KOLBATOR-36529 format. One line per field, with one value per atom (N, C-alpha, C): residue in one letter; x, y, z. Coordinates in nm, 3 decimals. Example, Ala and Ser with C-alpha at 12.3 -4.5 7.8 and 13.67 -1.06 7.14 Angstrom:
REM residues 2
res <- [A_A_A_S_S_S]
X <- [1.319_1.230_1.320_1.285_1.367_1.290]
Y <- [-0.569_-0.450_-0.330_-0.225_-0.106_0.003]
Z <- [0.780_0.780_0.780_0.708_0.714_0.787]
END
This chain:
REM residues 278
res <- [M_M_M_R_R_R_I_I_I_A_A_A_I_I_I_T_T_T_G_G_G_A_A_A_N_N_N_G_G_G_Q_Q_Q_L_L_L_G_G_G_R_R_R_A_A_A_L_L_L_C_C_C_A_A_A_T_T_T_L_L_L_A_A_A_P_P_P_D_D_D_H_H_H_N_N_N_I_I_I_V_V_V_P_P_P_L_L_L_G_G_G_H_H_H_D_D_D_V_V_V_L_L_L_E_E_E_L_L_L_G_G_G_S_S_S_P_P_P_D_D_D_A_A_A_V_V_V_Q_Q_Q_Q_Q_Q_I_I_I_V_V_V_A_A_A_T_T_T_N_N_N_A_A_A_D_D_D_L_L_L_V_V_V_I_I_I_H_H_H_P_P_P_A_A_A_A_A_A_Y_Y_Y_T_T_T_N_N_N_V_V_V_D_D_D_G_G_G_C_C_C_A_A_A_R_R_R_D_D_D_P_P_P_E_E_E_Y_Y_Y_A_A_A_Y_Y_Y_R_R_R_I_I_I_N_N_N_G_G_G_L_L_L_G_G_G_A_A_A_Q_Q_Q_Y_Y_Y_V_V_V_A_A_A_L_L_L_A_A_A_C_C_C_Q_Q_Q_Q_Q_Q_L_L_L_D_D_D_A_A_A_P_P_P_L_L_L_V_V_V_A_A_A_I_I_I_S_S_S_T_T_T_N_N_N_E_E_E_V_V_V_F_F_F_P_P_P_G_G_G_D_D_D_A_A_A_S_S_S_Q_Q_Q_P_P_P_Y_Y_Y_I_I_I_E_E_E_Y_Y_Y_D_D_D_Q_Q_Q_A_A_A_R_R_R_P_P_P_I_I_I_N_N_N_A_A_A_Y_Y_Y_G_G_G_W_W_W_S_S_S_K_K_K_W_W_W_A_A_A_G_G_G_E_E_E_Q_Q_Q_A_A_A_V_V_V_R_R_R_E_E_E_V_V_V_L_L_L_R_R_R_R_R_R_F_F_F_Y_Y_Y_I_I_I_V_V_V_R_R_R_V_V_V_A_A_A_W_W_W_L_L_L_F_F_F_G_G_G_G_G_G_E_E_E_R_R_R_N_N_N_F_F_F_V_V_V_R_R_R_T_T_T_I_I_I_L_L_L_R_R_R_L_L_L_G_G_G_D_D_D_N_N_N_P_P_P_P_P_P_E_E_E_G_G_G_G_G_G_L_L_L_R_R_R_M_M_M_V_V_V_A_A_A_D_D_D_E_E_E_I_I_I_G_G_G_S_S_S_P_P_P_T_T_T_Y_Y_Y_A_A_A_S_S_S_D_D_D_V_V_V_A_A_A_E_E_E_G_G_G_V_V_V_A_A_A_R_R_R_L_L_L_I_I_I_E_E_E_Q_Q_Q_P_P_P_M_M_M_Y_Y_Y_G_G_G_T_T_T_Y_Y_Y_H_H_H_F_F_F_V_V_V_N_N_N_S_S_S_G_G_G_V_V_V_C_C_C_S_S_S_R_R_R_Y_Y_Y_S_S_S_F_F_F_A_A_A_R_R_R_E_E_E_I_I_I_L_L_L_C_C_C_Q_Q_Q_S_S_S_G_G_G_Y_Y_Y_E_E_E_D_D_D_T_T_T_P_P_P_L_L_L_T_T_T_P_P_P_I_I_I_R_R_R_L_L_L_V_V_V_D_D_D_Y_Y_Y_R_R_R_R_R_R_D_D_D_S_S_S_T_T_T_P_P_P_P_P_P_P_P_P_Y_Y_Y_T_T_T_P_P_P_L_L_L_A_A_A_N_N_N_H_H_H_A_A_A_G_G_G_A_A_A_A_A_A_L_L_L_G_G_G_I_I_I_T_T_T_F_F_F_R_R_R_P_P_P_W_W_W_E_E_E_E_E_E_A_A_A_L_L_L_A_A_A_A_A_A_Y_Y_Y_L_L_L_A_A_A_T_T_T_L_L_L]
X <- [-1.695_-1.615_-1.703_-1.685_-1.759_-1.677_-1.732_-1.657_-1.729_-1.662_-1.714_-1.665_-1.756_-1.723_-1.760_-1.661_-1.688_-1.735_-1.799_-1.846_-1.937_-2.021_-2.101_-2.203_-2.232_-2.329_-2.263_-2.130_-2.059_-2.056_-2.003_-2.009_-1.924_-1.806_-1.727_-1.781_-1.826_-1.884_-2.003_-2.091_-2.208_-2.164_-2.066_-2.019_-1.958_-1.882_-1.822_-1.928_-2.028_-2.135_-2.206_-2.238_-2.310_-2.227_-2.098_-2.011_-1.982_-1.963_-1.920_-2.035_-2.154_-2.266_-2.302_-2.295_-2.334_-2.246_-2.122_-2.029_-1.983_-2.023_-1.973_-2.085_-2.062_-2.154_-2.107_-2.183_-2.141_-2.200_-2.115_-2.159_-2.134_-2.239_-2.220_-2.211_-2.110_-2.091_-2.097_-2.214_-2.230_-2.191_-2.194_-2.158_-2.253_-2.372_-2.470_-2.441_-2.356_-2.327_-2.181_-2.094_-1.950_-1.895_-1.840_-1.781_-1.633_-1.607_-1.473_-1.368_-1.403_-1.305_-1.287_-1.346_-1.339_-1.274_-1.201_-1.146_-1.253_-1.379_-1.489_-1.503_-1.451_-1.461_-1.393_-1.291_-1.219_-1.314_-1.383_-1.472_-1.597_-1.639_-1.753_-1.721_-1.599_-1.559_-1.530_-1.466_-1.439_-1.570_-1.677_-1.806_-1.866_-1.817_-1.869_-1.818_-1.710_-1.648_-1.612_-1.564_-1.534_-1.407_-1.404_-1.284_-1.193_-1.251_-1.179_-1.252_-1.177_-1.236_-1.190_-1.287_-1.255_-1.292_-1.198_-1.213_-1.208_-1.321_-1.326_-1.375_-1.428_-1.481_-1.373_-1.406_-1.308_-1.380_-1.311_-1.357_-1.292_-1.371_-1.316_-1.342_-1.399_-1.416_-1.279_-1.214_-1.075_-1.062_-1.153_-1.148_-1.184_-1.276_-1.309_-1.189_-1.110_-0.988_-0.892_-0.882_-0.793_-0.840_-0.971_-1.025_-1.013_-1.017_-1.010_-0.920_-0.788_-0.696_-0.695_-0.727_-0.730_-0.841_-0.957_-1.068_-1.033_-0.969_-0.928_-0.833_-0.739_-0.644_-0.714_-0.810_-0.881_-0.959_-1.026_-1.108_-1.022_-0.936_-0.861_-0.733_-0.670_-0.547_-0.574_-0.627_-0.655_-0.766_-0.862_-0.970_-0.914_-0.817_-0.754_-0.678_-0.618_-0.548_-0.646_-0.764_-0.862_-0.910_-0.930_-0.972_-0.863_-0.737_-0.625_-0.614_-0.635_-0.629_-0.740_-0.855_-0.965_-0.927_-0.865_-0.820_-0.714_-0.630_-0.529_-0.596_-0.701_-0.771_-0.846_-0.900_-0.975_-0.883_-0.755_-0.659_-0.712_-0.757_-0.818_-0.740_-0.725_-0.660_-0.747_-0.683_-0.751_-0.724_-0.829_-0.814_-0.841_-0.739_-0.751_-0.749_-0.852_-0.861_-0.791_-0.698_-0.627_-0.645_-0.558_-0.582_-0.457_-0.477_-0.367_-0.308_-0.382_-0.335_-0.228_-0.181_-0.063_0.063_0.052_0.166_0.163_0.280_0.287_0.244_0.243_0.200_0.309_0.435_0.545_0.615_0.550_0.609_0.585_0.652_0.633_0.571_0.548_0.482_0.401_0.303_0.217_0.296_0.246_0.313_0.295_0.403_0.394_0.373_0.344_0.297_0.395_0.525_0.622_0.704_0.651_0.707_0.689_0.775_0.772_0.650_0.571_0.456_0.507_0.448_0.486_0.369_0.260_0.138_0.159_0.082_0.095_-0.032_-0.132_-0.251_-0.299_-0.392_-0.435_-0.503_-0.580_-0.645_-0.540_-0.444_-0.339_-0.260_-0.228_-0.153_-0.232_-0.362_-0.444_-0.454_-0.465_-0.472_-0.337_-0.230_-0.096_-0.075_-0.123_-0.115_-0.189_-0.305_-0.381_-0.305_-0.239_-0.157_-0.047_0.018_0.128_0.079_-0.040_-0.096_-0.122_-0.175_-0.202_-0.072_0.030_0.159_0.225_0.200_0.262_0.196_0.065_-0.011_-0.021_-0.034_-0.065_0.049_0.046_0.136_0.059_-0.073_-0.157_-0.252_-0.218_-0.302_-0.281_-0.384_-0.377_-0.408_-0.320_-0.352_-0.384_-0.506_-0.553_-0.579_-0.494_-0.512_-0.602_-0.697_-0.786_-0.774_-0.840_-0.828_-0.953_-0.993_-1.100_-1.219_-1.267_-1.368_-1.506_-1.576_-1.715_-1.796_-1.926_-2.009_-2.128_-2.131_-2.242_-2.329_-2.389_-2.481_-2.409_-2.292_-2.220_-2.078_-2.048_-1.914_-1.900_-1.782_-1.752_-1.845_-1.874_-1.959_-2.099_-2.155_-2.288_-2.289_-2.179_-2.171_-2.172_-2.096_-2.091_-2.225_-2.292_-2.425_-2.524_-2.516_-2.606_-2.577_-2.449_-2.412_-2.445_-2.435_-2.472_-2.620_-2.699_-2.844_-2.884_-2.804_-2.833_-2.702_-2.639_-2.506_-2.509_-2.404_-2.396_-2.378_-2.407_-2.389_-2.242_-2.219_-2.083_-2.025_-2.101_-2.056_-1.973_-1.921_-1.843_-1.695_-1.627_-1.482_-1.419_-1.325_-1.263_-1.111_-1.046_-0.900_-0.839_-0.746_-0.684_-0.545_-0.492_-0.357_-0.355_-0.469_-0.476_-0.503_-0.408_-0.411_-0.425_-0.512_-0.531_-0.589_-0.642_-0.694_-0.840_-0.937_-1.078_-1.103_-1.183_-1.197_-1.341_-1.394_-1.531_-1.533_-1.616_-1.620_-1.651_-1.739_-1.774_-1.654_-1.568_-1.449_-1.350_-1.337_-1.252_-1.304_-1.435_-1.495_-1.466_-1.476_-1.444_-1.297_-1.209_-1.068_-1.041_-1.106_-1.088_-1.140_-1.252_-1.308_-1.208_-1.135_-1.033_-0.909_-0.874_-0.753_-0.764_-0.878_-0.890_-0.894_-0.902_-0.900_-0.759_-0.659_-0.521_-0.442_-0.359_-0.289_-0.165_-0.181_-0.069_-0.076_-0.035_-0.051_0.046_0.008_0.094_0.012_0.075_0.015_-0.022_-0.142_-0.195_-0.253_-0.248_-0.312_-0.424_-0.549_-0.664_-0.736_-0.702_-0.764_-0.791_-0.889_-0.911_-0.792_-0.763_-0.645_-0.670_-0.560_-0.569_-0.551_-0.518_-0.487_-0.558_-0.607_-0.670_-0.670_-0.705_-0.721_-0.866_-0.891_-1.030_-1.110_-1.047_-1.113_-1.151_-1.058_-1.084_-1.188_-1.183_-1.282_-1.422_-1.432_-1.561_-1.610_-1.520_-1.558_-1.614_-1.550_-1.596_-1.732_-1.752_-1.882_-1.991_-1.965_-2.064_-2.094_-1.991_-2.010_-2.088_-2.054_-2.122_-2.265_-2.299_-2.434_-2.522_-2.475_-2.558_-2.551_-2.453_-2.438_-2.314_-2.280_-2.155_-2.150_-2.265_-2.268_-2.253_-2.245_-2.227_-2.091_-2.086_-1.956_-1.870_-1.744_-1.651_-1.516_-1.470_-1.347_-1.238_-1.119_-1.009_-0.951_-0.919_-0.854_-0.735_-0.652_-0.536_-0.570_-0.498_-0.520_-0.503_-0.408_-0.383_-0.497_-0.580_-0.692_-0.820_-0.816_-0.933_-0.912_-0.973_-0.950_-1.029_-0.958_-1.022_-0.937_-0.992_-0.920_-0.803_-0.819_-0.713_-0.621_-0.505_-0.409_-0.398_-0.467_-0.460_-0.326_-0.273_-0.151_-0.182_-0.101_-0.137_-0.129_-0.044_-0.027_-0.017_-0.128_-0.126_-0.192_-0.170_-0.214_-0.142_-0.211_-0.153_-0.131_-0.020_0.011_-0.016_-0.089_-0.124_-0.027_0.084_0.179_0.154_0.135_0.121_-0.006_-0.117_-0.240_-0.232_-0.174_-0.163_-0.080_0.021_0.103_0.022_-0.089_-0.179_-0.294_-0.293_-0.401_-0.518_-0.503_-0.611_-0.585_-0.654_-0.637_-0.771_-0.767_-0.887_-0.904_-1.028_-1.059_-1.032_-1.025_-1.004_-1.115_-1.078_-1.175_-1.293_-1.271_-1.383_-1.489_-1.445_-1.541_-1.612_-1.538_-1.599_-1.701_-1.671_-1.765_-1.894_-1.881_-1.999_-2.085_-2.018_-2.091_-2.166_-2.102_-2.168_-2.286_-2.267_-2.376_-2.495_-2.468_-2.578_-2.664_-2.611_-2.688_-2.777_-2.757_-2.829_-2.966]
Y <- [-2.270_-2.347_-2.383_-2.505_-2.550_-2.516_-2.431_-2.380_-2.414_-2.486_-2.513_-2.403_-2.348_-2.240_-2.282_-2.296_-2.327_-2.200_-2.219_-2.102_-2.014_-2.076_-2.002_-1.909_-1.929_-1.844_-1.731_-1.725_-1.617_-1.492_-1.383_-1.258_-1.261_-1.320_-1.331_-1.441_-1.552_-1.660_-1.613_-1.536_-1.483_-1.390_-1.304_-1.212_-1.287_-1.392_-1.472_-1.542_-1.599_-1.666_-1.567_-1.449_-1.349_-1.300_-1.281_-1.229_-1.331_-1.456_-1.559_-1.631_-1.628_-1.706_-1.674_-1.549_-1.523_-1.593_-1.623_-1.678_-1.820_-1.874_-2.005_-2.088_-2.217_-2.308_-2.320_-2.261_-2.252_-2.366_-2.431_-2.532_-2.474_-2.420_-2.360_-2.467_-2.455_-2.550_-2.474_-2.470_-2.403_-2.494_-2.438_-2.517_-2.634_-2.624_-2.731_-2.855_-2.840_-2.955_-2.995_-2.911_-2.940_-2.947_-3.065_-3.083_-3.044_-2.914_-2.863_-2.918_-2.943_-2.992_-3.142_-3.209_-3.356_-3.400_-3.511_-3.564_-3.597_-3.612_-3.638_-3.525_-3.406_-3.292_-3.321_-3.405_-3.434_-3.492_-3.599_-3.663_-3.579_-3.500_-3.412_-3.311_-3.262_-3.167_-3.239_-3.354_-3.432_-3.463_-3.489_-3.524_-3.411_-3.289_-3.177_-3.180_-3.255_-3.262_-3.122_-3.038_-2.899_-2.887_-2.786_-2.751_-2.658_-2.591_-2.496_-2.491_-2.477_-2.463_-2.331_-2.257_-2.134_-2.159_-2.128_-2.168_-2.048_-1.975_-1.869_-1.916_-2.037_-2.085_-2.088_-2.042_-2.039_-2.010_-2.039_-1.995_-1.860_-1.753_-1.617_-1.542_-1.609_-1.547_-1.542_-1.426_-1.413_-1.440_-1.387_-1.412_-1.558_-1.614_-1.756_-1.844_-1.806_-1.881_-1.878_-1.762_-1.750_-1.839_-1.851_-1.935_-2.084_-2.120_-2.261_-2.275_-2.262_-2.268_-2.403_-2.510_-2.642_-2.649_-2.593_-2.590_-2.502_-2.388_-2.299_-2.371_-2.446_-2.521_-2.628_-2.696_-2.802_-2.746_-2.633_-2.576_-2.502_-2.414_-2.325_-2.388_-2.473_-2.537_-2.668_-2.768_-2.898_-2.887_-2.797_-2.779_-2.739_-2.647_-2.607_-2.723_-2.807_-2.925_-3.018_-3.040_-3.128_-3.072_-2.941_-2.879_-2.895_-2.876_-2.892_-3.036_-3.132_-3.273_-3.306_-3.245_-3.265_-3.208_-3.091_-3.032_-3.120_-3.181_-3.272_-3.388_-3.445_-3.556_-3.510_-3.388_-3.334_-3.282_-3.266_-3.198_-3.059_-2.989_-2.857_-2.754_-2.632_-2.527_-2.487_-2.424_-2.378_-2.231_-2.158_-2.022_-2.028_-2.013_-2.019_-1.878_-1.842_-1.709_-1.707_-1.615_-1.602_-1.461_-1.420_-1.301_-1.218_-1.091_-1.003_-1.046_-1.122_-1.156_-1.266_-1.309_-1.396_-1.314_-1.181_-1.094_-1.044_-1.013_-0.977_-0.835_-0.746_-0.609_-0.517_-0.553_-0.469_-0.396_-0.388_-0.321_-0.171_-0.098_0.047_0.087_-0.013_0.011_-0.113_-0.102_-0.216_-0.340_-0.455_-0.582_-0.619_-0.666_-0.715_-0.867_-0.924_-1.063_-1.163_-1.140_-1.239_-1.190_-1.094_-1.065_-1.188_-1.202_-1.319_-1.316_-1.420_-1.433_-1.474_-1.414_-1.448_-1.413_-1.491_-1.455_-1.454_-1.369_-1.353_-1.394_-1.444_-1.493_-1.623_-1.690_-1.824_-1.821_-1.718_-1.708_-1.698_-1.609_-1.594_-1.722_-1.789_-1.915_-2.020_-2.030_-2.131_-2.103_-1.976_-1.943_-1.963_-1.934_-1.959_-2.108_-2.191_-2.336_-2.377_-2.315_-2.346_-2.309_-2.193_-2.153_-2.257_-2.300_-2.395_-2.528_-2.569_-2.695_-2.686_-2.574_-2.555_-2.559_-2.490_-2.489_-2.627_-2.705_-2.837_-2.938_-2.928_-3.029_-2.999_-2.871_-2.834_-2.759_-2.762_-2.676_-2.568_-2.585_-2.484_-2.425_-2.309_-2.245_-2.095_-2.026_-1.883_-1.868_-1.806_-1.767_-1.618_-1.585_-1.447_-1.399_-1.308_-1.253_-1.129_-1.123_-1.008_-0.952_-0.840_-0.777_-0.695_-0.693_-0.606_-0.609_-0.731_-0.751_-0.701_-0.635_-0.599_-0.625_-0.644_-0.669_-0.759_-0.828_-0.917_-0.860_-0.952_-0.911_-0.882_-0.943_-0.927_-0.883_-0.758_-0.705_-0.575_-0.516_-0.394_-0.279_-0.267_-0.158_-0.170_-0.289_-0.312_-0.282_-0.321_-0.295_-0.145_-0.068_0.076_0.140_0.094_0.147_0.121_0.001_-0.031_0.057_0.081_0.166_0.312_0.354_0.490_0.514_0.411_0.421_0.419_0.351_0.341_0.348_0.465_0.477_0.451_0.390_0.367_0.499_0.497_0.618_0.661_0.786_0.836_0.827_0.769_0.760_0.636_0.629_0.514_0.533_0.422_0.421_0.325_0.375_0.293_0.304_0.193_0.187_0.270_0.357_0.446_0.401_0.296_0.250_0.107_0.059_-0.064_-0.022_-0.048_0.006_-0.108_-0.089_-0.194_-0.144_-0.238_-0.211_-0.255_-0.165_-0.204_-0.252_-0.358_-0.422_-0.468_-0.432_-0.466_-0.603_-0.694_-0.831_-0.836_-0.750_-0.750_-0.713_-0.623_-0.587_-0.703_-0.777_-0.895_-0.998_-1.019_-1.116_-1.078_-0.948_-0.903_-0.930_-0.907_-0.935_-1.082_-1.168_-1.313_-1.357_-1.300_-1.336_-1.309_-1.200_-1.167_-1.255_-1.287_-1.365_-1.506_-1.570_-1.711_-1.728_-1.618_-1.627_-1.645_-1.637_-1.651_-1.738_-1.827_-1.921_-1.861_-1.744_-1.677_-1.711_-1.833_-1.883_-1.814_-1.812_-1.749_-1.682_-1.588_-1.520_-1.378_-1.337_-1.206_-1.137_-1.005_-0.922_-0.843_-0.882_-0.816_-0.734_-0.607_-0.514_-0.382_-0.309_-0.175_-0.087_0.009_0.093_0.190_0.230_0.320_0.247_0.322_0.268_0.354_0.291_0.370_0.292_0.360_0.295_0.253_0.170_0.135_0.261_0.353_0.479_0.558_0.572_0.647_0.576_0.444_0.366_0.392_0.386_0.410_0.552_0.649_0.788_0.805_0.742_0.753_0.685_0.572_0.503_0.594_0.653_0.741_0.862_0.920_1.040_1.007_0.896_0.861_0.816_0.774_0.722_0.820_0.943_1.045_1.048_0.980_0.979_1.058_1.161_1.232_1.300_1.323_1.386_1.287_1.159_1.058_1.073_1.086_1.099_0.975_0.999_0.891_0.927_0.842_0.870_0.770_0.819_0.726_0.665_0.535_0.468_0.389_0.338_0.260_0.111_0.037_-0.106_-0.175_-0.130_-0.193_-0.170_-0.070_-0.039_-0.110_-0.184_-0.256_-0.404_-0.452_-0.589_-0.688_-0.790_-0.896_-1.021_-1.135_-1.262_-1.274_-1.219_-1.228_-1.106_-1.120_-1.010_-0.972_-0.869_-0.833_-0.769_-0.798_-0.730_-0.582_-0.490_-0.348_-0.282_-0.332_-0.265_-0.370_-0.391_-0.495_-0.450_-0.327_-0.296_-0.387_-0.421_-0.506_-0.426_-0.452_-0.387_-0.484_-0.438_-0.520_-0.495_-0.568_-0.557_-0.663_-0.788_-0.898_-0.883_-0.848_-0.828_-0.708_-0.599_-0.478_-0.502_-0.590_-0.622_-0.689_-0.752_-0.816_-0.724_-0.602_-0.507_-0.516_-0.590_-0.604_-0.507_-0.395_-0.294_-0.268_-0.197_-0.178_-0.031_0.014_0.153_0.184_0.312_0.349_0.293_0.261_0.199_0.290_0.422_0.515_0.503_0.487_0.470_0.336_0.232_0.100_0.103_0.173_0.185_0.251_0.360_0.431_0.338_0.256_0.163_0.060_0.011_-0.087_-0.023_0.096_0.163_0.188_0.212_0.238_0.114_-0.005_-0.128_-0.160_-0.090_-0.125_-0.057]
Z <- [-3.653_-3.557_-3.437_-3.386_-3.269_-3.144_-3.058_-2.944_-2.814_-2.724_-2.591_-2.497_-2.417_-2.324_-2.183_-2.096_-1.956_-1.884_-1.769_-1.696_-1.780_-1.860_-1.958_-1.894_-1.766_-1.697_-1.618_-1.617_-1.550_-1.635_-1.579_-1.654_-1.781_-1.777_-1.899_-1.989_-1.931_-2.011_-2.092_-2.029_-2.101_-2.214_-2.186_-2.288_-2.406_-2.376_-2.483_-2.567_-2.501_-2.576_-2.668_-2.615_-2.694_-2.812_-2.789_-2.895_-3.003_-2.965_-3.060_-3.129_-3.070_-3.123_-3.268_-3.313_-3.453_-3.556_-3.523_-3.621_-3.591_-3.475_-3.435_-3.372_-3.364_-3.295_-3.150_-3.058_-2.918_-2.836_-2.756_-2.659_-2.520_-2.455_-2.322_-2.213_-2.128_-2.018_-1.887_-1.826_-1.698_-1.583_-1.462_-1.343_-1.322_-1.378_-1.359_-1.443_-1.545_-1.632_-1.632_-1.578_-1.580_-1.438_-1.401_-1.268_-1.277_-1.266_-1.294_-1.199_-1.075_-0.978_-0.980_-1.076_-1.083_-1.213_-1.212_-1.337_-1.440_-1.395_-1.488_-1.589_-1.555_-1.647_-1.780_-1.779_-1.902_-2.007_-1.971_-2.068_-2.095_-1.997_-2.022_-2.131_-2.133_-2.237_-2.368_-2.360_-2.482_-2.555_-2.479_-2.538_-2.620_-2.603_-2.683_-2.825_-2.848_-2.981_-3.033_-2.944_-2.979_-3.061_-3.148_-3.223_-3.144_-3.044_-2.959_-2.826_-2.717_-2.584_-2.525_-2.469_-2.395_-2.250_-2.161_-2.020_-1.925_-1.912_-1.811_-1.674_-1.664_-1.536_-1.430_-1.310_-1.200_-1.070_-0.961_-0.829_-0.805_-0.820_-0.818_-0.688_-0.589_-0.458_-0.390_-0.400_-0.356_-0.207_-0.127_0.017_0.048_-0.030_-0.013_-0.043_-0.142_-0.173_-0.055_0.011_0.127_0.242_0.256_0.364_0.334_0.205_0.165_0.043_0.064_-0.050_-0.121_-0.049_-0.112_-0.216_-0.182_-0.278_-0.398_-0.371_-0.480_-0.574_-0.519_-0.602_-0.684_-0.622_-0.693_-0.812_-0.793_-0.901_-1.003_-0.956_-1.048_-1.103_-1.023_-1.067_-1.138_-1.064_-1.125_-1.228_-1.204_-1.302_-1.438_-1.438_-1.564_-1.627_-1.543_-1.596_-1.667_-1.606_-1.668_-1.802_-1.808_-1.933_-2.038_-1.998_-2.091_-2.140_-2.051_-2.091_-2.191_-2.172_-2.267_-2.404_-2.404_-2.531_-2.597_-2.516_-2.571_-2.644_-2.584_-2.648_-2.772_-2.767_-2.880_-2.991_-2.959_-3.048_-3.083_-2.979_-2.995_-2.916_-2.966_-2.888_-2.768_-2.672_-2.550_-2.528_-2.495_-2.443_-2.294_-2.213_-2.067_-2.010_-1.936_-1.879_-1.743_-1.725_-1.598_-1.543_-1.455_-1.375_-1.350_-1.323_-1.281_-1.147_-1.068_-0.933_-0.933_-1.049_-1.050_-1.022_-1.025_-0.997_-0.852_-0.794_-0.652_-0.620_-0.721_-0.696_-0.646_-0.666_-0.619_-0.733_-0.849_-0.964_-0.957_-1.045_-1.054_-1.188_-1.275_-1.402_-1.437_-1.528_-1.560_-1.601_-1.557_-1.586_-1.733_-1.795_-1.932_-1.928_-2.044_-2.050_-1.991_-2.007_-1.960_-1.841_-1.766_-1.634_-1.545_-1.447_-1.360_-1.269_-1.278_-1.187_-1.049_-0.946_-0.808_-0.717_-0.724_-0.651_-0.500_-0.433_-0.288_-0.213_-0.284_-0.215_-0.277_-0.211_-0.253_-0.390_-0.417_-0.548_-0.658_-0.640_-0.739_-0.759_-0.648_-0.659_-0.735_-0.708_-0.775_-0.924_-0.962_-1.104_-1.173_-1.101_-1.155_-1.176_-1.084_-1.101_-1.227_-1.252_-1.373_-1.498_-1.497_-1.612_-1.637_-1.530_-1.544_-1.601_-1.556_-1.607_-1.757_-1.802_-1.945_-2.024_-1.975_-2.045_-2.048_-1.944_-1.933_-2.026_-2.043_-2.117_-2.266_-2.302_-2.441_-2.509_-2.640_-2.717_-2.792_-2.805_-2.871_-2.768_-2.719_-2.617_-2.618_-2.573_-2.543_-2.395_-2.320_-2.182_-2.185_-2.148_-2.152_-2.009_-1.963_-1.829_-1.835_-1.743_-1.731_-1.589_-1.563_-1.431_-1.401_-1.275_-1.226_-1.321_-1.349_-1.452_-1.407_-1.498_-1.475_-1.601_-1.584_-1.700_-1.673_-1.561_-1.529_-1.418_-1.343_-1.237_-1.105_-1.086_-0.958_-0.987_-0.957_-0.979_-0.902_-0.907_-0.831_-0.871_-0.999_-1.045_-0.985_-0.989_-0.931_-0.781_-0.714_-0.570_-0.542_-0.618_-0.597_-0.630_-0.733_-0.767_-0.653_-0.596_-0.485_-0.364_-0.336_-0.224_-0.253_-0.379_-0.414_-0.395_-0.421_-0.404_-0.258_-0.176_-0.033_0.045_0.051_0.113_0.262_0.315_0.459_0.533_0.660_0.742_0.739_0.709_0.699_0.559_0.465_0.327_0.299_0.179_0.134_0.166_0.189_0.212_0.112_0.032_-0.071_-0.065_-0.095_-0.091_-0.204_-0.167_-0.265_-0.307_-0.244_-0.280_-0.334_-0.384_-0.462_-0.606_-0.695_-0.831_-0.932_-1.032_-1.130_-1.261_-1.339_-1.473_-1.482_-1.460_-1.478_-1.620_-1.633_-1.763_-1.786_-1.902_-1.940_-2.007_-1.955_-2.005_-2.154_-2.203_-2.345_-2.432_-2.383_-2.458_-2.464_-2.352_-2.352_-2.453_-2.453_-2.546_-2.691_-2.721_-2.857_-2.891_-2.793_-2.815_-2.838_-2.759_-2.775_-2.912_-2.956_-3.086_-3.198_-3.186_-3.287_-3.271_-3.147_-3.121_-3.178_-3.164_-3.205_-3.356_-3.428_-3.574_-3.628_-3.540_-3.586_-3.487_-3.537_-3.448_-3.384_-3.323_-3.256_-3.107_-3.074_-2.938_-2.843_-2.714_-2.614_-2.506_-2.437_-2.321_-2.358_-2.317_-2.352_-2.230_-2.232_-2.130_-2.196_-2.171_-2.232_-2.124_-2.117_-2.021_-2.092_-2.041_-2.095_-2.060_-2.145_-2.124_-2.008_-1.946_-1.832_-1.700_-1.599_-1.466_-1.362_-1.256_-1.149_-1.020_-0.912_-0.781_-0.764_-0.665_-0.632_-0.599_-0.529_-0.493_-0.619_-0.712_-0.836_-0.921_-0.923_-0.997_-0.940_-0.807_-0.742_-0.768_-0.763_-0.788_-0.929_-1.027_-1.165_-1.184_-1.118_-1.124_-1.068_-0.953_-0.890_-0.979_-1.036_-1.120_-1.247_-1.310_-1.436_-1.414_-1.293_-1.268_-1.191_-1.172_-1.109_-0.959_-0.900_-0.753_-0.711_-0.788_-0.762_-0.625_-0.563_-0.431_-0.316_-0.346_-0.243_-0.177_-0.044_0.024_0.001_-0.035_-0.063_-0.002_0.091_0.164_0.124_0.090_0.059_0.187_0.181_0.293_0.238_0.329_0.289_0.287_0.204_0.194_0.328_0.408_0.538_0.635_0.607_0.696_0.656_0.543_0.496_0.525_0.630_0.674_0.589_0.543_0.466_0.478_0.438_0.452_0.355_0.235_0.135_0.143_0.083_0.073_-0.075_-0.118_-0.260_-0.295_-0.411_-0.455_-0.478_-0.428_-0.431_-0.569_-0.659_-0.788_-0.898_-0.971_-1.075_-1.206_-1.253_-1.389_-1.488_-1.597_-1.700_-1.828_-1.894_-2.022_-2.136_-2.235_-2.350_-2.465_-2.467_-2.576_-2.683_-2.640_-2.736_-2.820_-2.757_-2.832_-2.924_-2.874_-2.955_-3.080_-3.070_-3.186_-3.296_-3.257_-3.354_-3.393_-3.342_-3.371_-3.277_-3.166_-3.069_-2.954_-2.956_-2.852_-2.785_-2.672_-2.591_-2.554_-2.556_-2.526_-2.379_-2.342_-2.202_-2.113_-1.991_-1.901_-1.871_-1.873_-1.848_-1.957_-2.083_-2.193_-2.183_-2.146_-2.129_-2.017_-1.909_-1.798_-1.844_-1.922_-1.973_-2.060_-2.142_-2.227_-2.143_-2.037_-1.949_-1.877_-1.822_-1.749_-1.841_-1.969_-2.063_-2.086_-2.053_-2.072_-1.953_-1.842_-1.719_-1.714]
END
């Protein structure tokens, strides 16, 4: 199958290319060749003559989205519409990658695939707009939501490793009341590879199993990488000033994928596998 992958140089894009390349003809579309925020993206994707399009490309700087919500909407909302319109012309299915931040974070248990989305920040709103565009334009699509992604050069794990190697005076401070689902990009790519082999279209939550806080995630990273003696202090979300307002509780439950036999290992095991590659 000929598969076009947007954001091919990002952490999930790279993982998808590596996972799918042995069995498919991959057309990588990096930021240097795809104008995602422009209507020109439609014909750029159509020109690939792809049988399937996977769309992980996005503006994922959450605080940047808060500072410039119009830009976030143009890239994440309208950009997804352009990709969907290209798939419409190609008569090709689309795998659109979305996020846990479409949810408000006021739940008491992990969100399931068809819980009501109600984003509370600009990033979440822009990604929700992208989901809506895909649903409006296409009938053959997979929306795959991920969360707290790691696996490339720039992510939470890399940041903690850098701080563990050179801790600030007084040690590290991490939020203990922001709860989510850490997820390894390579595991998501493996899940997507299995998903596209069957026309079971719809919405999916592809995250590693288990739930933790940012503080617990950081503690596990430090322990697994030999920095267990690094001072780490828990703080509250309200005490961590930033431009965006992150939803406090957004673990995702994988019911739809599990029904197809697509399940994910615990996040601690996925973290160990990622650290072993560094």
